[in-house]
N, C-alpha and C positions, 0 to 999 in steps of 0.2 A: 395364394393367399397366405399375406404376411405374417410371421410368427406374433404367439403372444406378446410376447416379453418386447417385441418391436411396437406393436399398440400400445400396452399398458404404459412405455417411456413415450409416447410422442403425445400419451392424454396426461401424461404428468406435465410434461414439458408447456402444453395446451393451460392446463391449470395453475400453472407459473408466470403466467405469460409472458412466454418465451416465442420470438419472431417464428412465424412459420417456417424458412428454410432451417430454424434451429428444429424443430420440430419433425423437417422431415429427413431429416439426419442421417435417422435411424432406419428411416426405411435404403434410401442409399447406401448405407454402408452395410445392410444385410443383401441388398442385391450384387455390392461388389463381392461380397464372400461368395455368393453365389454364382458368378462368373469364375471367383478364383477354382470351385471346385468342380467346374463344367457340367453346370449344372442350366445355364441357357447356351445360345450358339451365339450371342453378342461376344467382341473382344473389345472393344476400348470400353475405356469409365466412364468418355462421355453416355456411351448407350448404356451402363449402369445408372448414372443419375437420372438421365431421362426414365429409365423405367420403373425408378425408384420413385422419383417426382408422380408418377402416374399414380403410383399403388400408395402413393402418400394419399391422393387426391380421392381414390376411389375407398380409401378405407371406412371405419364404421369409427377411428377414433377423432373425425374430424366435423362427423354427420348428425346433425342439429334432431332433438327429439323432438318426436311427435307434439309433444304440447307445445314447443316452441313453436315447429312451424305451425300450428293452431294457431297461434296469438297472432303469429304475424300474417296471415292471410284476413285474422278477423279487422288488425287493426288498419292494414291495408283497407278493407272493405268499407268501412266508417271512413275514412280519409275521401275514398272516389264518391261516396254516398255526400261527406259536406261540400265536396267540391261541385258538385254535378245542379 
């Protein structure tokens, strides 16, 4: 589970319109620190990067809200109905 500060920083980066790789940077940094402190069995920085990117993808920092998902589903249904 990512730390709250990491998720907060990623959300801030997203609001500022920064690139996804920049948004994921804090997750990667956090994983590198975990490896340095022995919290993982991983050894290489490549593994830390992979773990950080995976955690970023699963993070709530980048999930769309229920309203946004609903609106997208309604729009898709309307588009399908118009083309049928």
